[in-house]
C-alpha positions in Angstrom: 42.0 -27.8 -59.2 41.7 -25.9 -56.1 38.9 -26.6 -53.4 36.9 -23.0 -53.6 37.8 -21.3 -50.1 34.2 -20.2 -48.4 33.4 -17.2 -46.4 31.0 -16.6 -43.9 29.8 -13.2 -43.2 27.6 -12.2 -40.4 25.7 -8.7 -40.9 22.3 -7.6 -40.3 22.6 -4.3 -42.8 20.2 -5.2 -45.8 22.7 -3.1 -48.1 25.7 -3.5 -46.5 25.5 -7.2 -46.6 24.6 -7.2 -50.3 27.4 -5.5 -51.2 30.5 -7.3 -49.3 28.8 -10.7 -50.6 28.6 -9.6 -54.6 32.0 -8.3 -54.1 33.4 -12.0 -52.5 31.7 -13.9 -55.5 33.4 -12.0 -57.8 36.6 -12.9 -56.3 35.5 -16.4 -56.4 34.5 -17.4 -53.5 31.9 -19.2 -52.0 29.7 -17.3 -49.9 27.6 -17.7 -46.7 25.5 -15.4 -45.1 23.7 -14.7 -41.8 21.6 -11.6 -40.8 21.9 -12.4 -36.7 24.8 -13.8 -34.5 22.7 -17.2 -33.6 22.1 -18.4 -37.8 25.6 -17.3 -38.0 26.5 -19.5 -35.0 24.7 -22.4 -36.7 25.9 -21.7 -40.3 29.6 -21.8 -38.9 29.3 -25.1 -37.1 27.4 -27.0 -39.8 29.8 -25.8 -43.1 33.1 -24.3 -40.9 34.0 -21.4 -43.3 37.7 -20.8 -44.3 36.8 -17.0 -42.9 34.3 -15.3 -41.0 33.3 -11.7 -41.4 31.4 -10.3 -38.4 30.0 -7.5 -37.5 30.4 -6.1 -33.9 26.8 -5.0 -33.4 24.2 -7.2 -34.3 20.6 -7.2 -32.8 21.0 -10.8 -30.6 25.1 -11.4 -29.8 27.6 -9.0 -30.4 30.6 -9.9 -32.7 32.8 -10.4 -29.9 30.2 -12.7 -28.0 30.6 -14.8 -31.6 34.1 -15.0 -31.6 34.7 -16.3 -27.6 32.1 -18.5 -27.9 33.4 -20.0 -31.7 36.8 -20.3 -30.5 35.9 -22.4 -27.4 35.3 -25.0 -30.1 38.3 -27.2 -31.3 37.4 -26.7 -35.3 37.0 -22.7 -34.7 40.7 -22.2 -33.1 42.6 -21.5 -36.1 40.0 -20.1 -38.3 40.3 -16.3 -39.3 37.4 -14.2 -37.4 37.7 -10.6 -38.8 35.8 -7.9 -37.0 33.8 -5.7 -39.5 33.2 -2.7 -37.5 32.8 1.6 -37.0 33.8 1.6 -33.8 38.1 2.8 -34.0 38.6 3.7 -30.4 41.3 1.4 -28.5 39.0 0.6 -25.9 36.7 -1.0 -28.0 39.3 -2.8 -30.1 41.4 -4.0 -26.9 37.9 -5.7 -26.2 37.1 -7.3 -29.1 41.1 -8.7 -29.0 40.2 -10.4 -25.9 37.8 -12.4 -27.6 39.8 -13.9 -30.1 39.7 -12.0 -32.8 42.3 -11.8 -35.8 41.5 -8.3 -37.5 39.6 -5.1 -37.7 37.8 -4.0 -41.0 36.5 -0.3 -40.8 33.4 0.6 -42.1 31.8 1.5 -44.2 34.1 -1.7 -46.0 36.2 0.1 -48.5 35.5 -2.3 -51.5 38.4 -1.9 -53.3 41.1 -3.3 -50.7 38.4 -6.0 -50.0 40.0 -8.6 -51.7 43.5 -7.8 -50.7 42.5 -8.0 -47.2 40.4 -11.2 -47.5 43.5 -12.7 -49.2 45.9 -11.2 -45.8 43.5 -13.0 -43.5 43.4 -16.3 -45.5 47.4 -16.7 -45.9 47.7 -16.0 -42.2 47.4 -12.5 -41.7 47.1 -11.0 -38.7 46.9 -7.1 -37.7 46.0 -7.5 -33.8 48.9 -8.2 -31.1 48.6 -10.9 -29.4 46.3 -10.1 -25.9 47.3 -10.6 -22.1 47.3 -14.2 -21.8 44.1 -15.0 -19.2 44.3 -17.7 -16.8 42.0 -21.3 -17.5 39.5 -19.8 -14.8 39.0 -16.6 -16.2 39.1 -18.3 -19.9 36.7 -21.0 -18.6 34.3 -18.7 -16.9 33.7 -15.9 -20.0 33.4 -18.8 -22.4 30.5 -20.4 -19.3 29.4 -17.0 -19.0 29.0 -16.8 -23.5 27.1 -20.4 -23.5 24.6 -19.3 -20.9 23.8 -15.7 -23.2 23.3 -17.8 -26.0 21.3 -20.7 -24.8 19.1 -17.9 -23.0 19.1 -16.2 -26.6 17.5 -19.4 -28.2 15.0 -19.8 -25.4 13.8 -16.5 -26.0 13.7 -17.1 -30.0 11.9 -20.1 -29.4 9.8 -18.4 -27.2 9.2 -15.9 -29.8 8.3 -17.7 -32.8 6.0 -19.9 -30.2 4.0 -16.5 -29.2 3.7 -15.6 -33.3 2.5 -19.0 -34.0 -0.5 -18.7 -31.3 -0.8 -15.1 -32.2 -1.5 -16.2 -36.1 -4.3 -19.1 -34.4 -5.7 -16.5 -32.4 -6.3 -14.6 -35.6 -7.4 -17.5 -37.6 -10.0 -18.3 -34.9 -11.5 -14.7 -34.9 -12.3 -15.0 -38.3 -13.4 -18.1 -38.7 -15.8 -17.6 -35.5 -17.0 -14.4 -36.7 -17.9 -16.0 -40.2 -19.5 -19.1 -38.3 -22.0 -16.6 -36.4 -22.8 -14.6 -39.1 -24.4 -17.3 -40.8 -27.0 -18.3 -38.4 -27.7 -15.1 -37.6 -28.3 -14.3 -41.0 -31.2 -16.6 -40.6 -32.2 -14.4 -37.6 -32.1 -11.5 -39.1 -34.8 -12.5 -41.9 -37.1 -14.7 -40.0 -37.2 -11.5 -37.8 -37.6 -9.3 -41.2 -40.8 -11.9 -41.7 -42.2 -11.4 -37.7 -41.7 -7.4 -38.2 -43.7 -7.5 -41.7 -46.5 -10.2 -40.5 -49.8 -8.1 -40.9 -51.3 -10.0 -37.9 -48.4 -9.8 -35.2 -48.0 -5.7 -36.2 -51.6 -5.7 -35.8 -51.0 -7.6 -31.8 -48.2 -5.2 -31.7 -50.2 -2.0 -32.2 -52.5 -2.9 -29.3 -50.0 -4.7 -26.8 -47.5 -2.5 -25.7 -45.9 -5.1 -24.4 -45.7 -6.9 -27.3 -44.4 -4.2 -29.3 -41.6 -3.6 -26.8 -40.5 -7.0 -27.3 -39.9 -6.9 -30.7 -38.4 -3.8 -30.2 -35.6 -5.5 -28.3 -35.2 -8.4 -30.2 -34.6 -6.1 -33.3 -32.0 -3.9 -31.2 -30.5 -7.0 -29.7 -29.9 -8.8 -33.6 -28.5 -5.2 -34.6 -26.3 -5.3 -31.6 -24.6 -8.7 -32.8 -24.9 -7.8 -36.2 -22.5 -4.6 -35.2 -20.5 -7.0 -33.3 -19.8 -9.4 -36.0 -18.9 -6.7 -38.3 -16.4 -5.6 -35.7 -14.3 -9.1 -35.6 -14.6 -9.3 -39.2 -13.4 -6.0 -39.7 -10.9 -6.3 -37.2 -9.7 -9.6 -38.4 -8.7 -8.0 -42.2 -7.3 -5.0 -40.7 -5.0 -7.8 -38.4 -3.8 -9.8 -41.5 -4.0 -6.4 -43.8 -6.3 -7.5 -46.0 -8.7 -4.9 -46.0 -9.8 -3.3 -49.3 -11.5 -0.2 -49.9 -13.9 0.6 -52.2 -13.8 4.2 -52.5 -15.9 6.7 -53.9 -16.9 10.3 -53.9 -18.9 11.2 -50.7 -19.8 14.1 -48.2 -18.3 14.2 -45.1 -20.9 16.1 -43.7 -23.7 13.8 -44.8 -21.8 10.8 -43.3 -21.2 12.2 -39.8 -24.7 13.6 -39.8 -25.8 9.8 -40.0 -23.4 8.3 -37.9 -24.9 11.2 -35.3 -28.7 9.9 -36.0 -27.4 6.1 -34.8 -27.0 7.6 -31.4 -29.9 10.4 -31.1 -32.1 8.5 -29.0 -28.8 8.0 -26.6 -28.1 11.3 -26.9 -31.0 12.3 -25.6 -31.9 9.9 -22.8 -28.3 10.8 -21.3 -28.9 15.1 -21.9 -26.0 15.5 -24.2 -25.1 18.0 -25.9 -23.8 18.0 -29.4 -21.9 20.7 -31.2 -21.9 19.9 -34.9 -22.0 22.3 -37.6 -22.4 20.7 -40.6 -21.2 23.5 -42.8 -18.3 23.2 -41.4 -17.8 19.7 -42.6 -19.4 20.0 -46.3 -16.3 19.2 -47.9 -16.3 16.0 -51.1 -13.7 13.4 -50.2 -12.9 10.0 -51.8 -13.3 7.5 -49.7 -15.0 3.9 -48.5 -18.0 5.7 -47.2 -18.8 2.8 -45.5 -16.0 1.6 -43.5 -15.4 5.6 -42.4 -19.3 5.6 -41.5 -18.5 2.8 -39.0 -14.8 4.9 -37.6 -17.2 7.7 -37.0 -19.7 5.7 -34.9 -17.5 4.2 -32.9 -15.9 7.4 -32.0 -18.8 8.8 -31.2 -20.1 5.7 -29.2 -16.6 6.1 -27.2 -17.3 9.9 -26.4 -21.0 8.7 -25.3 -19.6 5.9 -22.8 -17.3 7.9 -21.3 -19.0 11.7 -20.9 -21.0 11.6 -17.9 -24.7 12.9 -18.3 -25.5 16.5 -19.6 -21.4 16.5 -20.6 -20.8 18.0 -24.4 -19.3 16.2 -27.3 -17.3 18.4 -30.2 -17.4 17.7 -33.5 -14.7 20.1 -35.7 -13.2 19.4 -39.4 -10.6 21.6 -40.7 -9.2 21.6 -44.2 -5.7 22.0 -44.4 -4.0 21.8 -48.0 -4.9 18.3 -49.4 -5.8 16.9 -46.0 -8.8 17.1 -43.2 -8.3 18.1 -39.7 -11.0 16.0 -37.5 -11.4 16.2 -34.0 -14.0 14.3 -31.8 -13.6 16.1 -28.2 -15.5 15.2 -25.4 -16.4 16.5 -22.0 -15.8 13.0 -20.2 -13.3 11.2 -17.7 -10.6 11.4 -19.3 -7.9 8.9 -20.0 -4.8 8.1 -18.3 -1.2 8.8 -19.8 -0.4 5.0 -19.4 -3.3 4.1 -21.1 -3.0 6.5 -24.2 -0.5 4.5 -25.8 -2.4 1.5 -25.4 -5.8 2.6 -26.3 -5.7 1.6 -29.9 -4.4 -2.3 -29.5 -7.0 -4.7 -30.3 -9.4 -5.6 -26.9 -7.7 -3.0 -24.5 -10.2 -1.8 -22.0 -9.4 0.4 -19.5 -12.1 -0.6 -17.3 -12.3 -3.3 -15.0 -13.4 -6.5 -16.8 -15.8 -7.6 -13.5 -17.8 -4.2 -13.7 -18.3 -4.8 -17.7 -21.5 -3.9 -18.9 -23.0 -4.6 -22.4 -24.6 -1.2 -23.1 -22.6 0.9 -25.8 -24.0 3.9 -25.0 -24.8 3.7 -21.0 -22.4 5.9 -19.1 -18.7 4.0 -18.7 -21.0 1.3 -21.0 -18.9 -1.8 -22.3 -17.5 -3.2 -25.7 -15.0 -6.2 -26.5 -12.4 -3.6 -26.5 -12.0 -3.5 -30.4 -13.6 -0.1 -31.4 -10.7 2.1 -31.0 -8.6 -0.8 -33.2 -10.9 -0.6 -35.6 -10.8 2.9 -35.9 -7.3 3.4 -36.2 -6.9 0.4 -38.9 -9.8 1.7 -40.9 -8.0 5.2 -41.2 -4.8 4.1 -41.3 -6.0 1.9 -44.4 -6.8 5.4 -45.7 -3.7 6.8 -45.4 -4.5 8.7 -42.4 -3.6 8.6 -38.7 -4.7 9.0 -35.9 -3.9 10.4 -32.2 -5.5 11.0 -28.8 -5.1 13.5 -26.0 -5.9 13.5 -22.6 -5.0 15.8 -19.5 -5.3 12.0 -17.5 -8.3 10.6 -15.7 -10.7 11.9 -13.0 -13.8 10.8 -12.6 -14.6 14.0 -10.3 -13.8 16.6 -12.2 -13.9 14.9 -15.8 -10.9 16.8 -17.9 -12.3 15.5 -21.4 -10.5 13.3 -24.4 -9.6 14.7 -27.7 -9.3 12.1 -30.8 -7.6 13.9 -33.4 -7.7 12.6 -37.1 -5.7 13.7 -40.3 -7.1 12.0 -43.1 -6.6 13.0 -47.2 -9.0 14.4 -49.7 -8.3 11.1 -51.8 -7.7 8.3 -49.8 -3.9 6.5 -50.7 -4.5 2.9 -49.6 -2.0 0.9 -48.4 -1.0 -2.4 -50.3 -2.7 -5.3 -49.6 -0.8 -8.3 -48.1 0.3 -10.8 -50.3 -0.1 -14.5 -49.2 
């Protein structure tokens, strides 16, 4: 019985890879596939296929570079290596030919003639003329360059895998830390509530303004800590695509009004004017009202933080067919163009961390850099989009910032990640 011949196909396009693989298996060949140059080289070295089909344009190494690498190794000196390419210009073919290619197959692949062409190459056929010979020094130099390129790419691949592992570890750490913090905080919340409801302490507080101030400060700090932990837990679910929506009918006007009421004191203290017409927002939508309320609170808090005292915050809502366009506009200090592309990233802050302030409502107050990332995750989880526009950053003549949200009337949640 004749040994089954093997063919290695290196191709990053899944559809092309699947089509050619099926045709070759139908022709009785043992087929090996790789979706990038490095994996293809490793597979070739392990299996020594009878024929190698390689796409010229791959995400890491080109087909020419792969051919140069393999031709430098004795086991592949005579192995047919055939380029699959849509580039048919003579100059491209000459470059490929100089690398030591055996022949060409033009994309899109003609499946009806594929098996005939494969048999032609396996039987010693060539459809390129011999390239002008390079001297030994040139050949060694080219191979050295390609070899160094391969090592550099492999180093980058290893570093990328390590960074991905660290990123996963960071996500897990954030999630576990938030859960660990929530457990003792729940007890603190409970004890604080008991203190607030204790008749003797309540009576003391009414007669002692300082004691009353201490209790209010304690309660406010606990609520602040709860909000931070909730943000961390929400962003950890967003990071791992595990966010789940509990959707139901809600009135957008009521939801937005309640979000504004959270900051009523800060808005009054900062002499900010909020332009909000509830009638314009009285639209019933199907959404997760708790998550949407968190997103709106974060946007309002952001507007308060970066708008100077006496500024204006404008909230507008406009229906567009089966979607809503919401805008949160302020007369604040604006955002520089280079920061507009990063502002929704986790832990991003345009402020100097050395000048960080823990207040979320004082001018240029701080945070942990999760607020807008949470907003983006929540809006996208509903099937919407969010964008930001600003003429730039200017402390002396604040140009303002506008956040725009396009939100479906009925939430279309993203599929939850598995595993």
